[in-house]
C-alpha positions in Angstrom: -40.1 -2.1 -11.6 -42.5 -5.1 -13.5 -44.4 -8.1 -11.9 -45.1 -10.6 -13.2 -46.4 -13.7 -13.0 -44.3 -17.0 -13.7 -45.1 -19.1 -16.8 -43.9 -20.9 -19.9 -44.4 -17.4 -21.9 -42.9 -14.9 -19.8 -40.2 -17.5 -18.9 -38.9 -17.9 -22.5 -39.2 -14.1 -23.0 -37.1 -13.2 -20.7 -34.5 -15.9 -21.4 -34.7 -14.9 -25.3 -34.3 -11.0 -23.8 -31.1 -11.7 -21.4 -29.7 -13.5 -24.6 -29.8 -10.1 -26.3 -27.3 -8.7 -23.8 -24.4 -11.3 -25.5 -21.1 -10.2 -26.9 -21.8 -12.6 -29.4 -25.3 -10.6 -30.3 -23.1 -7.2 -31.3 -21.8 -8.1 -34.7 -21.6 -4.4 -36.0 -18.3 -4.2 -33.8 -16.5 -7.2 -35.1 -15.3 -5.6 -38.2 -13.7 -2.7 -36.4 -12.5 -4.8 -33.8 -10.6 -7.6 -36.5 -9.1 -3.7 -38.0 -7.4 -2.9 -34.9 -6.5 -6.3 -34.1 -4.9 -6.8 -37.6 -2.9 -3.7 -37.5 -1.2 -3.9 -33.9 -0.4 -7.4 -35.2 0.8 -6.1 -38.2 2.3 -2.6 -37.1 2.8 -3.5 -33.1 3.7 0.0 -31.6 3.3 2.4 -34.4 -0.9 1.0 -34.2 -1.1 1.3 -30.5 0.2 4.1 -30.1 -2.2 5.8 -32.9 -5.2 4.5 -31.3 -4.4 5.1 -27.6 -4.0 8.9 -29.1 -6.8 8.1 -30.7 -9.6 6.7 -28.3 -7.9 8.1 -24.8 -6.8 11.3 -26.2 -3.2 11.5 -25.2 0.1 11.7 -27.2 1.1 8.3 -26.7 4.5 6.7 -27.9 6.6 3.7 -27.7 8.5 5.2 -24.7 5.6 6.3 -22.7 2.9 3.6 -22.8 4.8 1.2 -19.7 4.2 2.5 -16.2 7.3 3.4 -14.4 8.3 2.1 -10.5 8.5 6.1 -9.7 5.2 6.2 -11.1 4.1 3.3 -8.6 5.7 5.2 -5.8 4.3 8.3 -6.8 0.5 6.8 -7.2 1.1 5.8 -2.9 1.5 9.1 -2.0 -1.7 10.2 -3.4 -4.0 7.4 -2.2 -5.5 7.3 1.2 -3.4 4.7 3.6 -7.1 3.6 5.3 -7.5 2.5 1.6 -4.4 1.2 1.4 -4.9 -0.6 4.3 -8.3 -1.7 3.3 -6.9 -3.3 -0.4 -4.0 -4.9 1.5 -6.6 -6.8 3.7 -9.0 -7.3 1.0 -5.9 -8.8 -1.3 -5.0 -11.2 1.7 -8.6 -12.7 1.8 -8.2 -13.6 -1.6 -4.9 -15.2 -1.7 -6.1 -17.1 1.4 -9.1 -18.2 -0.9 -7.3 -18.8 -4.1 -4.6 -21.0 -2.3 -6.8 -23.2 -1.4 -7.1 -24.2 -5.2 -4.2 -25.5 -5.5 -4.0 -28.9 -6.9 -0.7 -31.2 -6.6 1.2 -33.2 -9.3 0.8 -36.8 -9.2 2.3 -39.7 -10.1 0.6 -43.6 -10.2 3.0 -46.9 -10.3 2.4 -50.2 -11.2 3.1 -53.3 -10.5 5.0 -53.8 -13.7 7.2 -50.7 -12.8 5.7 -48.3 -15.5 4.6 -44.5 -14.0 1.6 -42.2 -15.5 1.1 -39.2 -13.8 0.1 -35.2 -14.1 2.3 -32.4 -13.7 0.9 -29.2 -12.9 3.4 -26.1 -13.8 1.9 -22.1 -13.8 2.0 -20.3 -17.7 5.0 -18.3 -18.0 3.0 -15.2 -18.5 -0.4 -14.1 -18.1 -2.2 -10.5 -19.3 -4.5 -9.3 -17.0 -6.8 -6.5 -18.5 -8.9 -4.1 -16.2 -11.2 -1.2 -17.3 -10.0 2.3 -16.9 -10.7 5.9 -18.6 -14.1 6.7 -17.4 -13.8 4.6 -14.2 -12.0 2.2 -12.7 -12.4 -0.6 -10.6 -8.9 -1.7 -8.4 -11.0 -4.7 -6.9 -11.0 -6.2 -10.8 -7.2 -5.5 -10.4 -6.5 -7.5 -7.2 -9.1 -10.4 -8.9 -7.6 -10.7 -11.6 -3.5 -11.0 -10.6 -4.0 -12.5 -7.5 -4.7 -15.7 -8.8 -1.6 -15.6 -11.2 0.4 -14.4 -8.8 -0.5 -17.5 -6.3 -0.6 -19.9 -9.4 2.9 -18.8 -10.0 3.5 -16.8 -13.0 7.1 -15.4 -13.4 5.7 -12.2 -15.6 2.2 -10.8 -15.0 1.2 -7.8 -17.0 -2.3 -5.4 -16.3 -3.2 -3.6 -19.4 -5.9 -0.7 -18.2 -5.9 2.9 -20.2 -5.0 6.5 -18.8 -7.3 8.5 -17.3 -9.1 10.2 -20.0 -7.0 13.1 -21.5 -4.0 12.1 -19.4 -1.0 9.8 -19.7 -1.8 8.9 -16.2 -3.2 5.3 -14.7 -5.4 6.3 -11.7 -3.2 6.2 -8.8 -5.6 3.4 -7.1 -5.1 1.3 -10.1 -1.5 1.7 -9.5 -1.5 0.9 -5.8 -3.9 -2.4 -6.4 -1.5 -3.9 -9.4 1.3 -3.1 -6.8 -0.3 -5.0 -4.2 -1.8 -7.7 -6.1 2.0 -8.2 -7.9 2.0 -7.0 -11.3 5.2 -7.1 -13.0 4.2 -4.5 -16.0 1.7 -2.2 -16.4 0.9 -0.6 -19.5 -0.7 2.6 -20.6 -3.5 0.4 -22.8 -6.5 -0.2 -23.0 -9.6 -1.2 -25.3 -9.3 -4.2 -28.2 -5.6 -2.7 -28.8 -4.7 -3.9 -25.5 -5.9 -7.6 -25.8 -4.1 -7.4 -29.3 -1.0 -6.3 -28.3 -0.3 -8.9 -25.0 -1.5 -11.5 -27.7 1.0 -10.8 -30.6 3.3 -9.0 -28.8 4.8 -5.8 -29.9 8.5 -4.5 -29.4 7.7 -2.9 -26.2 5.0 -5.1 -25.0 5.9 -8.7 -25.5 3.7 -11.5 -25.9 1.9 -13.2 -23.1 0.3 -17.1 -22.8 -3.2 -16.0 -21.4 -5.6 -13.3 -21.2 -7.9 -12.6 -18.8 -10.2 -10.4 -17.1 -13.5 -8.4 -17.8 -13.8 -5.0 -20.4 -16.5 -3.2 -23.0 -17.7 -5.1 -26.1 -14.5 -4.0 -27.5 -12.3 -5.7 -25.1 -14.9 -9.0 -24.9 -14.4 -9.5 -29.2 -11.1 -8.8 -29.1 -10.6 -11.8 -27.2 -12.5 -13.9 -28.6 -10.5 -12.5 -31.7 -7.3 -13.2 -30.3 -8.4 -17.0 -29.0 -5.9 -19.8 -30.4 -3.1 -17.1 -30.4 -3.1 -16.7 -26.5 -5.8 -18.4 -24.1 -8.5 -16.9 -22.4 -10.8 -16.8 -19.4 -13.8 -16.2 -20.8 -16.1 -13.8 -22.8 -17.2 -11.6 -20.4 -21.0 -10.0 -21.1 -22.8 -6.9 -18.8 -23.5 -7.9 -15.3 -26.0 -9.5 -13.9 -27.9 -10.2 -10.2 -30.6 -12.8 -9.5 -32.3 -13.0 -6.0 -34.2 -16.5 -4.9 -36.7 -15.1 -1.8 -39.6 -16.1 -0.2 -41.9 -14.4 2.2 -38.8 -14.6 5.2 -36.6 -12.0 3.2 -36.1 -8.4 4.1 -38.0 -6.6 0.8 -35.3 -3.8 1.4 -32.3 -6.3 1.5 -33.5 -7.6 -1.8 -34.2 -4.1 -3.4 -30.7 -3.0 -2.4 -29.3 -6.1 -3.7 -30.4 -5.8 -7.0 -29.9 -2.5 -7.5 -25.9 -2.7 -6.9 -25.6 -4.5 -10.0 -27.8 -2.1 -11.9 -26.1 0.4 -11.5 -23.2 -0.9 -13.4 -24.3 0.1 -16.8 -27.6 0.2 -18.8 -27.4 -3.6 -20.2 -26.9 -5.1 -16.6 -29.7 -7.3 -15.5 -31.4 -7.5 -11.9 -34.2 -10.2 -11.4 -36.1 -11.4 -8.8 -37.8 -15.0 -8.5 -39.9 -15.2 -5.2 -43.3 -17.1 -4.4 -44.0 -14.5 -2.1 -46.6 -11.8 -4.5 -46.1 -9.4 -0.9 -42.9 -9.4 -1.0 -42.5 -8.8 -4.7 -44.7 -5.7 -4.2 -42.6 -4.9 -1.3 -39.3 -4.9 -3.2 -40.9 -2.5 -6.2 -41.7 0.2 -3.4 -38.3 0.0 -2.1 -36.6 0.0 -5.4 -38.5 3.5 -6.0 -37.4 5.0 -2.3 -33.7 4.5 -3.4 -34.0 5.5 -6.7 -34.3 9.3 -5.0 -31.2 9.1 -3.4 -28.7 7.1 -5.7 -26.2 8.9 -7.6 -26.5 6.3 -10.4 -30.4 6.6 -10.6 -30.6 7.0 -14.0 -28.6 4.3 -15.6 -30.3 2.2 -13.0 -33.4 3.1 -14.2 -32.6 2.1 -17.8 -30.7 -1.3 -16.6 -34.2 -2.1 -15.1 -36.7 -1.3 -17.9 -34.8 -3.0 -20.1 -33.6 -6.6 -18.0 -35.3 -5.8 -14.6 -38.1 -8.2 -14.0 -39.4 -9.5 -10.7 -41.6 -12.7 -11.3 -43.8 -14.6 -9.0 -44.1 -18.2 -9.4 -46.2 -20.5 -7.3 -43.2 -22.9 -5.8 -39.7 -22.3 -5.0 -39.0 -25.8 -6.9 -40.4 -24.1 -9.9 -38.2 -20.8 -9.4 -35.2 -22.8 -8.3 -35.8 -24.4 -12.1 -35.8 -21.0 -13.9 -32.6 -20.1 -12.0 -31.0 -22.8 -13.4 -32.0 -21.9 -17.0 -30.7 -18.1 -16.6 -27.5 -19.7 -14.8 -26.9 -15.3 -13.3 -23.7 -14.6 -12.7 -24.3 -13.7 -9.3 -27.3 -15.4 -7.7 -28.9 -14.4 -3.6 -30.7 -17.0 -1.7 -32.7 -15.1 0.8 -35.0 -17.7 1.9 -36.0 -20.3 5.1 -33.5 -23.6 4.4 -31.4 -21.4 1.6 -28.6 -24.2 2.4 -31.0 -26.9 1.3 -32.2 -24.5 -2.0 -28.4 -24.0 -2.7 -28.2 -27.4 -3.0 -30.3 -27.9 -5.8 -28.6 -24.2 -7.6 -26.4 -26.3 -10.4 -25.7 -23.1 -12.5 -24.5 -20.1 -11.1 -21.3 -17.8 -11.3 -21.2 -17.2 -7.3 -24.0 -18.6 -4.5 -24.7 -15.6 -1.9 -26.0 -17.4 1.2 -28.5 -15.3 3.6 -29.6 -12.2 4.1 -25.5 -10.7 5.3 -24.0 -12.4 2.3 -24.8 -9.4 -0.1 -23.6 -9.7 -3.5 -20.7 -6.5 -2.5 -19.0 -8.4 -0.2 -17.9 -10.9 -2.4 -17.2 -7.9 -5.0 -14.5 -6.4 -2.5 -13.9 -8.2 0.4 -14.7 -11.8 0.9 -12.0 -13.8 -1.7 -13.3 -16.0 -3.9 -13.4 -14.0 -7.0 -15.2 -11.7 -8.9 -14.8 -12.3 -12.2 -17.5 -14.8 -13.0 -19.0 -16.1 -16.1 -22.4 -14.4 -17.5 -25.1 -14.6 -20.1 -26.1 -17.9 -19.2 -22.4 -19.1 -19.7 -22.2 -20.2 -15.7 -23.7 -23.5 -17.5 -20.0 -24.3 -18.6 -17.8 -21.6 -17.5 -16.4 -20.7 -13.7 -15.1 -18.1 -11.6 -11.6 -16.7 -12.8 -9.1 -18.7 -10.2 -5.3 -20.0 -10.1 -6.8 -23.0 -12.9 -6.6 -20.1 -15.6 -3.0 -19.7 -14.9 -1.7 -23.5 -14.6 -1.8 -26.0 -17.4 -1.3 -29.8 -17.0 1.4 -32.0 -18.8 0.6 -36.0 -19.2 3.2 -38.0 -17.9 3.9 -41.5 -19.0 6.8 -43.9 -18.5 6.4 -47.7 -19.5 8.9 -50.1 -18.7 9.8 -53.1 -20.7 7.6 -55.4 -19.0 4.8 -52.8 -19.2 5.0 -52.5 -23.2 5.8 -55.8 -23.8 2.2 -56.9 -22.0 0.0 -54.6 -24.3 1.9 -54.0 -27.6 -0.1 -56.4 -29.9 -3.4 -54.3 -28.6 -1.8 -50.8 -29.5 -0.8 -52.5 -33.0 -4.1 -54.0 -33.8 -5.8 -50.8 -32.9 -3.5 -48.3 -35.3 -3.9 -50.9 -37.7 -7.5 -50.5 -37.4 -7.1 -46.4 -37.9 -4.9 -47.7 -40.7 -2.2 -45.5 -39.5 0.9 -48.1 -39.8 3.9 -45.8 -39.0 2.0 -46.0 -35.6 2.0 -49.7 -35.0 5.1 -49.8 -36.5 6.6 -47.5 -34.1 5.6 -50.4 -31.3 6.7 -53.2 -33.7 10.2 -52.7 -33.8 10.4 -52.9 -29.8 9.7 -56.3 -30.2 11.0 -57.9 -33.2 
């Protein structure tokens, strides 16, 4: 793994290289996605079935697009009891964490009897996307659906493609979806799934919001459908950044970097350290691990393209770089790790200490693993129940309350030359 000295030039080059991974940089796919979205919007189920048959390799018809209860029951028989138990325990941890995010409706009353407030209500429906086809991610199913369920969303749709060349969703995905509270599961993937949930078809009624990660076609479809529906964010490839000093265990650091590099060739793994000795040891450990890991070819391409070890003079210099990169996952393996954590402003999730390895968050701890990527942690947050709630303002002024300020409101409206606004206040006191 390449080792570089941190300076303004290396920092600039790395930031520029990482931005090439953003979905916004793949303009050549936008026309394809636009055609798919428009076809689904215009032709509904007919287009859905055409694309599903073409891309997923099974003869899709409208009556086969939804998973039946029998298919779910059959899936439970195909998944071993140990894993079902682990899924249930993980689901419990995720639910417990997200319950704490709930906000309360509030009301404030003034002395003149006027009332102001804010009401929190769940959205009516949510469409959650989970990748499938070549791979399956029950952890993403749990992370997607459970916050919606905790928020109180009544209709929770999971969209996921079938296993390649079959009309069956992977049984582990079905079990996870059932545990997480899905009310519907549709056998559709890609941009066509996003379009179906955004515009609605005869078989798949539209939803209010679409969440969850997917490939570039899913990301661009979410971007295009924003406005017809809400979305959480536009996800890019996975990434990890480790802040470490001489106290870190090089084997732990190397293992954690590789845990994200194995996702795909566009994944990014970066170590920022003040120790040149640690940098060299981590690089050697990575070489050793690569001889043992099943996805070593993908990992190697990821590290060649977007993997870096940067050696800096001070921890504060490294923290500044970490805040500029704003990584999806950020691990801190240093002495005084909690003190370092207080200086981190931009990260999707922070993992503190040698025993808080990133996969702990992926699968089991409870915080959501659907996180902002490609520097968007500067303005986006992890998926939470907030994504499935909406706020409504409450205003109930008394006559005395309005009378005390009516002339100011009229004056304000007239300054904007909105005389009807002013009139709607004035008529109450003529």
